[in-house]
C-alpha positions in Angstrom: -34.8 49.7 114.0 -34.2 47.0 111.2 -35.4 43.4 111.7 -32.8 41.0 113.5 -32.1 39.1 110.2 -31.2 42.3 108.7 -28.7 43.0 111.5 -27.0 39.5 111.0 -26.6 40.0 107.3 -23.1 41.3 106.4 -22.9 44.3 104.2 -23.3 43.5 100.5 -19.8 44.7 99.6 -18.1 42.4 102.0 -20.0 39.1 101.0 -18.0 38.4 97.7 -14.6 38.5 99.3 -15.7 36.2 102.2 -17.1 33.7 99.7 -13.9 33.8 97.7 -11.8 33.3 100.8 -13.8 30.2 101.6 -13.5 28.8 98.1 -9.8 29.5 98.1 -9.2 27.6 101.3 -11.4 24.6 100.0 -9.3 24.5 96.7 -6.1 24.6 98.9 -7.4 21.9 101.1 -8.4 19.8 98.0 -4.8 20.5 96.5 -3.0 19.4 99.9 -5.2 16.2 100.0 -4.4 15.5 96.2 -0.5 16.1 96.8 -0.7 13.9 99.8 -2.4 11.0 97.9 0.1 11.3 95.2 3.0 11.3 97.6 1.5 8.3 99.5 1.1 6.3 96.3 4.8 7.2 95.2 5.9 6.0 98.5 3.8 3.0 98.6 5.1 1.6 95.2 8.9 2.4 96.4 8.1 0.4 99.7 6.9 -2.6 97.8 10.6 -3.0 96.2 11.8 -5.5 98.7 15.6 -6.0 98.5 16.9 -9.4 97.8 20.1 -10.6 99.3 22.8 -11.5 96.6 23.8 -15.1 96.3 26.6 -16.5 94.2 25.5 -18.6 91.4 26.6 -22.1 90.6 30.0 -22.6 89.0 29.8 -22.9 85.2 32.4 -24.0 82.9 32.2 -21.0 80.6 34.5 -22.2 77.9 32.8 -25.5 77.7 29.3 -24.0 77.5 30.5 -21.6 74.9 31.9 -24.4 72.9 28.7 -26.4 73.1 26.6 -23.6 72.2 28.8 -22.9 69.2 28.4 -26.5 67.9 24.7 -26.0 68.1 24.7 -22.8 66.2 26.8 -24.5 63.3 23.8 -26.8 62.7 21.3 -25.1 60.4 18.1 -26.1 61.9 15.9 -23.8 59.6 12.2 -24.8 60.0 10.6 -25.1 56.5 7.2 -26.6 55.6 9.0 -29.1 53.4 11.4 -30.1 56.3 14.4 -29.5 54.0 16.7 -29.3 57.0 15.8 -32.6 58.8 19.5 -33.9 58.9 20.3 -30.7 60.9 17.7 -31.4 63.5 18.8 -35.0 63.8 22.5 -33.9 64.2 21.4 -31.3 66.9 19.6 -34.3 68.9 22.9 -36.3 68.6 24.8 -33.2 69.9 22.7 -32.9 73.0 22.9 -36.6 73.8 26.7 -36.5 73.6 27.0 -33.1 75.5 24.6 -33.9 78.3 25.1 -37.6 79.4 23.9 -37.3 82.8 20.7 -35.5 81.7 19.9 -38.3 79.2 20.5 -41.0 81.7 18.1 -39.5 84.2 15.4 -37.8 82.0 13.1 -39.8 79.6 12.6 -38.4 76.1 9.7 -38.6 73.7 9.5 -37.3 70.2 6.6 -35.3 68.6 5.9 -34.2 65.0 9.0 -34.1 63.0 11.6 -33.2 65.5 10.0 -31.7 68.7 11.2 -33.2 72.0 9.8 -33.6 75.5 12.2 -34.5 78.3 10.4 -35.6 81.6 12.4 -35.4 84.9 10.1 -37.2 87.5 9.7 -35.3 90.8 9.9 -36.9 94.3 6.5 -35.6 95.4 3.6 -36.9 93.2 1.4 -34.3 94.8 3.6 -31.5 93.7 2.4 -29.7 90.6 4.6 -30.0 87.7 6.4 -27.2 85.8 7.8 -26.9 82.2 10.7 -25.0 80.6 10.3 -24.3 76.9 12.9 -23.5 74.2 13.0 -24.2 70.4 15.4 -25.9 68.2 14.6 -24.1 64.9 15.9 -20.8 63.6 14.9 -18.4 61.0 17.0 -18.3 57.7 19.5 -15.9 56.7 18.1 -13.3 54.2 19.7 -14.0 50.9 22.5 -11.4 50.1 23.1 -10.2 53.6 25.7 -12.8 54.4 28.5 -10.4 53.7 27.1 -8.0 56.4 28.0 -10.6 59.2 31.2 -10.0 61.0 31.5 -13.6 61.4 29.7 -16.2 59.0 26.3 -16.7 60.1 26.6 -20.4 60.9 30.1 -20.3 62.0 29.4 -20.4 65.7 32.5 -18.2 66.1 33.7 -17.6 69.6 35.4 -14.1 69.4 35.3 -10.8 71.1 33.6 -12.4 74.2 30.6 -13.6 72.2 29.3 -16.7 70.5 28.2 -15.6 66.9 25.8 -17.1 64.5 22.1 -17.6 63.7 20.3 -19.0 66.8 23.0 -17.9 69.3 20.1 -15.7 70.7 16.9 -17.0 69.3 16.8 -19.6 70.8 19.6 -22.0 71.0 21.1 -19.8 73.8 18.1 -20.6 76.0 17.9 -24.1 74.9 21.5 -24.9 75.7 21.5 -22.9 79.0 18.6 -25.0 80.4 20.5 -28.2 79.4 23.7 -26.9 80.9 21.7 -26.2 84.1 19.9 -29.4 84.4 23.2 -31.5 83.7 24.8 -29.6 86.6 21.9 -30.3 88.9 21.8 -34.1 88.0 25.5 -34.3 88.6 25.1 -32.8 91.9 22.5 -35.3 93.0 19.7 -32.8 93.0 16.3 -34.3 92.6 13.2 -31.9 92.0 10.2 -32.1 94.3 7.8 -31.6 91.4 8.0 -33.1 87.8 9.9 -31.1 85.5 9.3 -31.0 81.7 11.7 -29.6 79.0 9.7 -29.0 75.9 11.7 -28.3 72.7 9.7 -27.3 69.7 11.1 -27.6 66.2 8.9 -25.3 64.3 8.2 -22.3 66.5 9.2 -19.9 63.6 6.4 -21.4 61.5 3.7 -21.2 64.4 4.5 -24.4 66.5 1.8 -26.5 64.9 3.9 -29.5 64.5 5.9 -29.1 67.8 4.6 -27.1 70.8 0.9 -27.6 69.9 1.5 -31.4 69.9 3.4 -31.5 73.2 0.7 -29.3 74.8 -2.0 -31.6 73.4 -0.3 -34.6 74.8 0.0 -33.1 78.2 -3.6 -32.2 78.2 -4.6 -35.7 77.2 -2.5 -37.2 80.1 -4.3 -34.9 82.5 -1.3 -32.8 83.2 -1.9 -29.4 84.8 1.3 -27.5 84.9 1.9 -25.0 87.7 3.7 -22.7 85.3 5.4 -22.5 81.9 8.4 -20.4 81.2 9.4 -19.8 77.5 11.6 -17.5 75.6 10.2 -13.8 75.4 11.0 -10.5 76.9 14.5 -9.5 77.8 16.8 -7.9 80.5 16.8 -4.4 78.9 19.3 -1.7 79.2 18.3 2.0 78.5 15.0 0.9 76.7 12.5 1.6 79.5 11.9 5.5 79.5 13.2 7.1 82.7 15.1 4.1 84.1 18.8 4.1 83.6 19.5 0.7 85.1 18.7 -2.7 83.8 15.2 -3.9 83.7 14.0 -7.5 83.4 10.6 -7.6 81.6 8.8 -10.8 82.2 6.1 -11.4 79.7 2.8 -12.1 81.4 0.9 -12.1 78.2 1.3 -12.1 74.6 -0.7 -10.2 71.7 -2.8 -12.2 69.4 -2.6 -12.3 65.7 -4.8 -11.7 62.5 -4.7 -10.5 59.0 -7.6 -9.0 57.2 -7.9 -9.0 53.5 -9.4 -5.7 52.0 -10.7 -6.1 48.3 -12.2 -3.6 45.9 -13.5 -4.5 42.5 -14.2 -2.2 39.5 -14.4 -2.4 35.6 -10.9 -3.3 34.1 -10.0 -1.2 30.9 -7.6 1.2 29.3 -6.2 4.1 31.2 -7.1 6.5 28.4 -10.7 6.4 29.6 -10.8 6.0 33.4 -13.7 6.0 35.6 -14.0 8.7 38.4 -12.6 6.3 41.0 -10.2 3.5 40.2 -9.8 0.3 42.3 -6.3 1.4 43.3 -7.7 4.8 44.4 -10.5 3.3 46.3 -8.3 0.7 48.1 -5.5 3.4 48.8 -8.3 5.6 50.6 -9.4 2.4 52.6 -5.7 1.7 53.7 -5.4 5.4 54.6 -8.6 5.4 56.6 -7.5 2.3 58.6 -4.0 4.0 59.4 -5.8 7.3 60.3 -8.3 5.6 62.8 -6.3 3.2 64.9 -7.9 1.1 67.7 -8.1 3.3 70.8 -5.2 3.0 73.3 -5.6 1.6 76.7 -3.1 2.4 79.5 -4.3 -0.4 81.8 -3.6 -3.9 82.5 -0.1 -5.1 81.7 1.3 -1.7 80.6 0.0 -0.1 83.8 1.6 -2.8 85.9 4.8 -2.5 84.1 5.1 1.3 84.6 4.2 1.1 88.3 6.7 -1.7 88.8 9.7 0.5 87.2 8.5 3.7 88.9 10.5 3.4 92.1 13.7 3.3 89.7 13.0 6.7 88.1 14.0 10.1 89.1 11.5 12.0 91.2 9.3 13.7 88.6 8.8 10.7 86.4 8.3 8.5 89.4 5.7 10.7 90.8 3.8 10.6 87.3 4.2 6.7 86.9 2.9 6.3 90.4 -0.4 8.0 89.9 -1.4 7.0 86.6 -5.1 7.3 87.8 -4.4 11.1 87.4 -1.6 11.3 85.0 -2.8 8.7 82.6 -3.6 10.7 79.6 -0.4 12.7 79.7 1.6 9.5 80.1 -0.3 7.8 77.4 0.2 10.7 74.9 3.9 10.5 75.5 4.0 6.6 75.0 2.1 6.7 71.8 5.0 8.7 70.2 7.3 5.7 70.6 6.6 2.7 68.1 7.5 0.1 70.7 5.5 1.7 73.6 2.5 2.4 71.2 2.4 -1.4 70.4 1.8 -2.2 74.0 -1.2 0.3 74.3 -3.5 -0.7 71.4 -4.2 -3.5 68.8 -2.2 -2.5 65.9 -3.3 -2.3 62.3 -0.8 -1.9 59.4 -1.0 -2.7 55.6 1.9 -5.1 54.6 0.8 -6.3 51.2 -0.8 -4.5 48.2 -1.6 -6.2 45.1 -3.2 -4.5 41.9 -2.7 -4.5 38.2 0.2 -5.7 35.9 0.7 -2.9 33.4 0.7 0.8 33.7 -1.7 1.5 30.9 -4.4 -1.0 32.1 -7.0 -0.4 34.8 -7.0 -3.3 37.2 -10.4 -4.8 37.9 -9.4 -6.1 41.4 -7.1 -4.5 44.0 -6.5 -6.2 47.2 -4.6 -5.2 50.5 -3.5 -7.3 53.5 -3.8 -5.6 56.9 -2.0 -7.4 59.8 -3.2 -7.0 63.3 -1.4 -7.8 66.6 -4.4 -8.2 69.1 -4.1 -6.6 72.7 -5.4 -8.8 75.5 -9.0 -7.7 76.0 -9.7 -7.1 72.2 -11.1 -10.0 70.4 -10.4 -10.5 66.7 -14.2 -10.1 66.1 -13.9 -6.6 67.7 -10.9 -5.5 65.6 -12.5 -6.6 62.5 -15.7 -4.9 63.3 -13.8 -1.7 64.0 -12.2 -1.8 60.5 -15.5 -2.4 58.9 -16.9 0.7 60.8 -13.9 2.7 59.5 -14.6 1.6 55.8 -18.2 2.4 55.8 -19.2 4.0 52.6 -16.3 2.6 50.6 -16.9 -0.3 48.1 -14.5 -2.6 50.0 -14.9 -6.0 51.3 -13.3 -7.1 54.5 -12.5 -10.9 55.0 -10.3 -12.3 57.7 -7.5 -14.7 56.8 -7.8 -18.3 58.2 -4.9 -18.0 60.5 -6.2 -16.2 63.5 -4.9 -16.4 67.1 -6.4 -14.6 70.1 -4.4 -12.7 72.5 -3.4 -15.0 75.5 -4.7 -14.8 79.0 -2.7 -12.7 81.4 -0.8 -14.5 84.0 -0.1 -13.2 87.6 2.3 -10.4 87.7 3.1 -10.4 91.6 3.6 -13.0 94.2 3.3 -16.6 93.4 5.6 -17.9 90.5 6.2 -14.4 89.1 7.9 -13.9 92.4 9.8 -17.1 91.9 11.1 -16.0 88.7 12.1 -12.4 90.1 14.0 -14.0 93.0 15.8 -16.4 90.9 17.0 -13.5 88.9 17.7 -10.9 91.6 19.6 -13.2 93.8 22.1 -13.5 91.2 21.9 -10.0 89.8 20.4 -7.7 92.4 20.9 -4.5 90.4 18.2 -5.7 88.0 14.6 -4.3 88.4 12.0 -6.9 87.5 8.6 -5.8 85.9 5.9 -7.5 84.0 5.7 -7.0 80.4 3.6 -7.5 77.3 5.0 -9.5 74.4 4.1 -8.1 71.2 5.2 -11.1 69.2 4.2 -14.8 69.4 5.9 -17.8 71.0 5.4 -21.5 71.5 3.9 -20.8 75.0 0.5 -19.8 73.5 -0.1 -23.4 72.9 -0.1 -24.0 76.7 -2.9 -21.6 77.6 -5.2 -24.1 79.5 -2.5 -26.5 80.1 -0.6 -24.4 82.5 -2.0 -22.1 85.4 0.6 -19.4 84.4 2.5 -18.9 81.3 5.6 -16.6 81.4 7.8 -15.4 78.6 11.2 -14.3 79.5 14.7 -14.9 78.4 17.5 -13.8 80.7 19.5 -12.3 77.9 21.0 -8.7 78.4 20.2 -6.4 75.5 20.4 -2.7 74.7 18.4 -0.9 71.8 21.2 -1.4 69.4 21.2 -5.1 69.9 17.4 -5.4 68.7 18.5 -5.4 65.0 20.4 -8.5 65.6 17.2 -10.4 66.5 16.2 -12.3 63.2 18.9 -10.0 61.6 22.7 -9.9 61.0 25.2 -10.4 63.6 23.2 -12.3 65.9 25.4 -13.2 69.0 25.2 -13.7 72.7 28.1 -12.9 75.4 29.7 -15.7 76.9 29.3 -13.9 80.3 25.6 -13.8 79.6 25.5 -17.4 78.7 26.9 -18.3 82.0 24.2 -16.1 83.7 21.5 -17.8 82.0 22.7 -21.3 83.1 22.8 -19.7 86.7 19.3 -18.5 86.3 17.9 -21.7 85.2 19.8 -23.6 87.8 18.6 -21.3 90.7 15.1 -21.3 89.4 14.9 -25.1 89.4 16.2 -25.3 92.7 14.0 -22.7 94.1 10.8 -24.2 92.6 11.3 -27.2 94.8 11.7 -25.4 97.9 9.1 -24.0 100.3 5.5 -23.4 99.5 3.9 -24.3 96.3 3.2 -20.5 95.8 6.1 -18.6 97.2 5.3 -15.0 98.3 6.9 -12.0 96.8 10.7 -11.9 97.7 
């Protein structure tokens, strides 16, 4: 008779199927748990989208607002280092004074640099933390030779086809005039803000803001002012521009990328092309640029890009909604898809792109020096030193020097993307336009608001301008315009924002 342990052992032929059955049950249980977690996360994000009750906006004189913006657009306030358009800036200041008498009677005004303006609207509660709305007066020039491509002359300020046309109608006189229209209405209604409100109008934003916004921010810092938040131009109310979302999405910039340019230089023996060396300076530098392009900074689907995708996920169809709600699992797949789009790719990494290449003067002479400039837009979390070191490592083994140009701006801090003043902006917009989804976004360009890092607790970059992909070429391009109806919505947004900022707790919760 076999020992007891032998009697308890299953026959050798039945052990493997039993093991496989247990393994299959374990895998099935794990799959059920995984699907349950994904379903819960998808439901949780959808549940976080609290409906907002629609409320009518303030009555706006659309014709009058359009006419006043038109007059502002007709003034060619192009910012140049030589200040060649000083008279246009002075004319704009006079236009503001004549158009908004109640505002100028109630708010004080200071001038900084050449033409920058700071308006102060004292609050009724000295303990309430002040806020600031920013806009800039200057515009980019019209590219020579493109005037004929405009439907209406670029500085005509034409009001036609339901739009105000001209350079600056969108960037950024539309916002400037909408803010002033809103404050004029509030002052005339007898409204008094609880906290002090600053209106900061830079005059050289397109040149970097050194003689405008920087000086205003420096003044406030010296006065010991700590702003609750700053709202400047920035991202937009997009239509069909967020993948997987058919409705409008307002992207509120909670950060902006930094800026740096690296100069790549290689040197060799100049001479006649009839006796060339094995490697020319142009060839070495060309390989250097090709290496930089072939070895980009690593992408990161985290921080602001992740917050944006999770915020818009509830507006997507089922499969994309599940994918975007579970980036902890689906991140690599989503990231690979985003990298295929230039605009989405720019949100995921610090970009590096060659923009200028200089070498040689004649086709039969070998240049002794070849130089290329590589521009980088720095992702929050990537320092300029880190990006520079990355390029140096990529170019190891090549006789190429790497030097950073003097103008270097680090990526901004990241402001809150839920609750607090982000929720205030969201509520101000969605009460007026409930169909619009609101999500945090990353601004890949630069604004005057970067000078207010450290002066303001939170910095937001958002223009309540409706735009589709076909409109983006108008930005700094031909046929810049803004719809009269959109201008009215902008006035209503700023009016609602200033009213709500004075109500309730200092840090309103999410709507």
